[in-house]
Wavefront OBJ file of the C-alpha trace (Angstrom):
o trace
v -0.047 0.027 0.016
v 1.548 3.560 -1.009
v 1.483 6.021 1.633
v -0.717 8.924 1.500
v -0.676 12.549 2.754
v -1.724 13.299 6.209
v -5.201 14.958 4.849
v -8.510 13.437 4.594
v -11.958 13.816 3.375
v -14.462 14.177 6.017
v -17.975 13.301 4.808
v -19.733 14.550 8.092
v -21.242 17.671 8.983
v -20.871 17.321 12.787
v -18.732 20.016 14.114
v -17.975 17.818 17.088
v -16.196 15.423 14.880
v -14.183 18.226 13.313
v -12.986 19.273 16.819
v -11.950 15.801 17.576
v -10.170 15.152 14.367
v -8.177 18.596 15.274
v -7.589 17.121 18.755
v -5.571 14.408 17.208
v -3.803 16.571 14.331
v -5.688 15.106 11.581
v -6.100 17.534 8.784
v -9.151 17.352 6.485
v -11.232 18.774 3.659
v -14.967 18.532 4.158
v -16.884 16.636 1.502
v -20.677 17.302 2.385
v -23.350 14.952 1.549
v -26.837 16.128 1.023
v -29.216 15.659 3.971
v -32.230 16.785 2.377
v -33.684 19.124 -0.660
v -35.908 18.128 -3.782
v -33.657 15.076 -4.721
v -33.813 13.763 -0.933
v -30.807 12.737 0.982
v -27.564 11.161 -0.499
v -27.778 8.348 2.085
v -30.884 7.866 4.148
v -30.722 7.639 7.709
v -33.925 5.577 7.956
v -34.061 2.521 10.291
v -35.113 -0.549 8.245
v -37.593 -2.856 9.617
v -36.484 -5.138 12.506
v -32.844 -3.592 12.444
v -30.849 -3.658 15.462
v -29.103 -0.409 16.625
v -25.432 -1.920 15.957
v -26.244 -3.130 12.267
v -28.239 0.163 11.676
v -25.059 2.652 12.576
v -22.783 0.519 10.915
v -24.695 0.538 7.626
v -25.279 4.008 7.818
v -21.641 5.022 8.367
v -20.467 2.584 5.559
v -23.090 3.955 3.163
v -21.861 7.490 3.532
v -18.320 6.369 2.974
v -19.240 4.514 -0.112
v -21.260 7.576 -1.523
v -18.260 9.834 -0.592
v -15.986 7.473 -2.346
v -18.049 7.669 -5.504
v -18.329 11.445 -5.481
v -14.352 11.807 -5.186
v -14.020 9.508 -8.308
v -17.038 11.438 -10.194
v -15.204 14.693 -9.518
v -11.860 13.328 -10.222
v -10.778 14.728 -6.739
v -7.157 14.204 -5.380
v -7.234 10.579 -3.852
v -7.619 10.834 0.142
v -8.694 8.777 2.794
v -12.436 9.316 3.203
v -13.826 9.213 6.691
v -17.386 8.795 7.557
v -19.189 8.216 10.830
v -22.503 7.828 12.350
v -23.960 7.870 15.934
v -27.105 6.599 17.623
v -28.483 6.058 21.064
v -30.485 3.104 22.057
v -32.193 1.885 25.102
v -34.463 -1.443 25.445
v -33.497 -2.366 21.784
v -35.136 0.838 20.592
v -33.252 3.545 18.460
v -33.388 7.062 19.302
v -32.710 9.431 16.901
v -32.490 13.251 16.655
v -35.866 14.677 18.380
v -38.225 16.426 15.870
v -39.361 18.880 18.552
v -39.703 19.702 22.052
v -42.165 17.163 22.934
v -40.217 14.627 21.352
v -37.021 15.642 23.135
v -38.681 15.503 26.523
v -40.051 12.132 25.984
v -36.736 11.170 25.097
v -34.926 12.374 28.107
v -37.543 10.918 30.546
v -37.060 7.786 28.947
v -33.211 7.995 29.610
v -33.702 9.270 33.135
v -32.476 7.322 35.860
v -31.161 4.457 33.590
v -28.442 3.210 31.620
v -28.399 3.427 27.591
v -25.937 2.712 24.743
v -24.390 5.383 22.656
v -23.048 3.787 19.352
v -20.766 5.295 16.947
v -19.669 3.765 13.820
v -16.647 5.075 11.565
v -15.993 4.071 8.299
v -12.859 4.636 6.338
v -12.250 4.052 2.637
v -9.490 4.736 -0.052
v -9.051 3.214 -3.295
v -7.369 0.073 -1.979
v -8.482 0.180 1.737
v -11.999 -0.222 3.153
v -12.812 -0.861 6.789
v -15.157 0.195 9.582
v -15.619 -0.261 13.184
v -18.319 0.193 15.513
v -17.877 1.194 19.356
v -20.234 0.785 21.882
v -20.538 2.845 25.186
v -22.878 2.600 28.415
v -24.136 5.759 29.830
v -26.052 6.178 32.877
v -28.216 9.240 33.550
v -29.273 10.410 36.911
v -32.758 10.843 37.774
v -33.934 14.164 36.175
v -36.783 16.177 37.315
v -39.294 17.390 35.153
v -38.020 20.896 35.696
v -34.589 20.007 34.535
v -35.901 18.102 31.479
v -37.949 21.268 30.577
v -35.144 23.551 31.092
v -32.691 21.547 29.074
v -35.235 21.242 26.174
v -35.788 25.145 26.238
v -32.429 25.176 24.733
v -31.156 24.601 21.371
v -28.985 21.502 22.425
v -31.130 18.512 22.019
v -32.479 18.863 18.592
v -29.602 17.947 16.405
v -28.137 15.071 18.379
v -29.324 11.182 18.782
v -31.197 10.839 21.979
v -31.988 14.365 22.409
v -28.687 15.368 24.315
v -25.053 15.854 24.041
v -22.442 14.851 26.553
v -20.115 18.080 25.629
v -22.888 20.294 26.595
v -25.182 21.136 29.394
v -26.231 17.639 29.314
v -23.097 16.673 30.980
v -24.417 17.379 34.491
v -27.046 14.518 33.748
v -24.330 11.766 33.362
v -23.574 9.600 36.448
v -21.302 7.304 34.757
v -19.869 6.069 31.278
v -18.279 3.031 30.388
v -16.586 3.088 26.988
v -15.190 5.949 25.073
v -15.776 9.737 25.908
v -15.189 10.807 22.508
v -17.342 7.774 20.696
v -20.176 9.168 22.903
v -19.427 12.778 21.333
v -19.445 11.148 17.893
v -15.847 9.814 17.062
v -13.997 7.419 19.157
v -10.454 8.623 18.433
v -8.569 5.351 19.513
v -10.425 3.514 16.798
v -10.605 6.227 14.343
v -6.830 6.746 14.571
v -6.244 2.977 14.190
v -8.361 2.696 10.864
v -6.577 5.958 9.581
v -3.095 4.438 10.261
v -4.383 1.182 8.397
v -5.333 3.384 5.464
v -1.881 4.848 5.323
v -2.284 8.110 7.054
v 0.827 8.829 9.401
v -0.199 9.508 13.160
v 1.886 9.123 16.101
l 1 2 3 4 5 6 7 8 9 10 11 12 13 14 15 16 17 18 19 20 21 22 23 24 25 26 27 28 29 30 31 32 33 34 35 36 37 38 39 40 41 42 43 44 45 46 47 48 49 50 51 52 53 54 55 56 57 58 59 60 61 62 63 64 65 66 67 68 69 70 71 72 73 74 75 76 77 78 79 80 81 82 83 84 85 86 87 88 89 90 91 92 93 94 95 96 97 98 99 100 101 102 103 104 105 106 107 108 109 110 111 112 113 114 115 116 117 118 119 120 121 122 123 124 125 126 127 128 129 130 131 132 133 134 135 136 137 138 139 140 141 142 143 144 145 146 147 148 149 150 151 152 153 154 155 156 157 158 159 160 161 162 163 164 165 166 167 168 169 170 171 172 173 174 175 176 177 178 179 180 181 182 183 184 185 186 187 188 189 190 191 192 193 194 195 196 197 198 199 200 201 202 203 204 205 206
């Protein structure tokens, strides 16, 4: 495998993933996929019938990487590793996506209150001669939340662009009693696993 430069394509709109890549010194160029519009999303994030959370998040991350790879080829862009990722939250086998509004966000937080749930982030990396993905699973335990705390949190902008209706890096950090797994994975990009995939793809990392 020929070594590649230290820059990658990031097929993700998440500002948190950008921050995490910068944290480990990975330079990137955004390769944004369409999430809506007249022609619809480039990769649908709808859950298939009877699809489990692990299978769902792994499939979506790989589909995003595959679409981005085809985009690079069609546009004749400079070959670089392509990184995509997807994060979801699950409890009792039910996938919790991004809440559509305040009522749904409050319902999600009520469900998570005082209980342990799973946060799953799948990372996919693809080049012309390498293709692999890994899915990291963390357990997160919430404290018992009062109705007032849930309502106050849902009155902010935080819950509405995040799976499960919360972000560990924001105000909801005070809700979390314990985590077992990867803090960066819960944010949206498990850095240990990501760095390992990028090394395998030829990127020079410490």
